[in-house]
N, C-alpha and C positions, 0 to 999 in steps of 0.2 A: 504494500500500500504506500509506503514511504517512497519507493522507487517511482511508482506511478505519479505521485504528487510532485516529485522533483522533475520528472519528464514533462508533465503538464505545465508546470511553472516555467520551465525553460523553453516551452513551445516546440519540443522535439517530437511530439506525437503527431503523426499526420492526421489531418482533419480536425484538430483541436486548435481553435484560434480564439483570440479575445477581441471584443469589439468595444468601441467607445464612441458615443455620440458627440457631436460638437466639432469645433474647428481645431481642437488641440492647442488653443492659444494659452499662453502662460498668464496666469492671473497676476495682477500687480497689487501693491499695497493700498492704492486709493489716493494716497497723498502725491504720488508721482505719476498718476494716470495721465496718459496723453489724451488731449481732446479728440473726441470722435465725431465725425461729421457725416450727415446723411442727406443726400439730395433727394427731394421728394416734391411732387406737385400735388397739393391738396387744396381743394376749394373750401375755404372757411366761411363762405357766404358773405354778404354785404360788400361784394367786390374785393375781397381779400383772398389772396392765394399764398399758401405756405410754400416757399421755394426750397428752403434748406434749414436743417436743424443741426446744431452742434452741442455736444455735451462735454463739460469738464466738471470735476467735483465741485458741487455747490453752485453750479451755473448751467443754465440751458440758454443757448443763443438761437433765436429764430430769425431767419431772413424772410420777410414778408413783402408781397407786392400788393399795393392798394390802388384801386382804380379811381377812387375819389378822395379828395382831401378831407381831413378831420374825421376819419373813420375810427370809431371806438373799438378797441380790442381789450377785453378783460381776461384776466388769468388768476388762477388760485393755486397756491402751493398745497396740494393735497397731502403730500408726505409730511410737510411741516405740521399740518393740523393733526395727522395721525400720531406723529411723534409727541405732540402736546397732549393728545387724548390719552395716550399710553402712560405718560408721566402723571396725569391726574387720576388715573384709574382707581376706582373704589374697590372695596372688598368683593363686590358682586361682579367686578370686571367692567362695569358701565361707567362712562364718563361723557361729559358734554363740553364741546368747544365751540366758541363763537367763530364761525367761519368768516365773518367780515374782517377779522384781524389778518386773515391770510389771502384776502382778495385784493387785487390790484387792477389798475386800468392804465392804458397807454393810448394816446391819440396818435394815429398814423397819418403821415403826409402822403400825398399822391406819389406813386412810384415805389422804389425799393426802400424798405425800412429794415434796420437791424435792431432787434429788440432783445435785451439781455434780461433774463429772468433769474434772480437769485433764489435758489431753492435749497431746501433742507434735504439731507440724505438720512434715511432711517432704515436700519437693517440692510444697508447696501443698495437701497432703491431710492430713486427720485421720481416723483410723479407730479405733473401739473395739469390742470384743466384750462383750456384756452377757448374763448368763445367770442363770437360777434353777436349781432342782433338776430342772426339767422341760424347759426350752427354752433355746436360745442364739440371739441376734440379733447382727448386725453393723450398726453405725451408722457411716456415713462421710460426709465432706464433700468434695466436689470430687474424686472419683476420676477419674484420667485415662481417657480413652476408649481402647478397643482399636483404634480406627480412626486410623491415623497421618495420614490426609488430612482429618480432620474440621475442622481449623483453616483449611483453604483453601476458598475459594468458587469459583464458576465463572469469574469474571473472572481470577483468578490462573492458572487452567488455560489460558485463552485466551492470556494474555500469555506464559506459560511455553512454550506450543507455538509461538507466533510467534517468540519469542526463540530457541528451539532451532533452528527452521528457518532463520532468518537466520544464526545462528552456524554451522550446517552448510554453508550456501551460501558464506559467507565463507571457511571453512576449506578447502572444496573449491577455490575460486578461488585461494586462496593456494598450495595444493599444485600446481595446474596451472601457475601463473605461475612458481613456483620450478623446476619440471621443465623449463619452456621458457625459462629464463633471462630472465624478465621480459617477454617478448613472446609473444603468442599466435601460434604457428606454424600449428597446425591448428585449424579451427573446426568 
């Protein structure tokens, strides 16, 4: 069993491979994270088009194109509010936060506008809601997946299964030896 485990670990057994989802990018500490930009064309309504988004820790930068002058764009730091709600949480887990404190507005000029949104990061995630008089969008960075097993690959599952089996066998052996005072009486 040990030999098979070593061969599987080394990848020497034909037909046994390990898989990993994602782009295999190396995670950074967050303080030295490079800004990431995304070119996108999204109609926000009221003659406003989202052209590009850029993220760096604590900041989301939007490049917007407005068809008319003096167009109102509102935004809300959703993660900032959630962070505050978590801080205020009562024994029941419930809390209330005044969302007006996290709501902001920007007046856009006609043409290209660069809007800097200072945002909170909570549990590695930043999320803002952006809206005009016609539509609302949510912009987020690194939302956690709903799949709790996403972080585990196939190899971890194999080792966890083998480990659980060995632990169960050792536990059963220990129980039998304890019942029979250290000697196997019946086989």
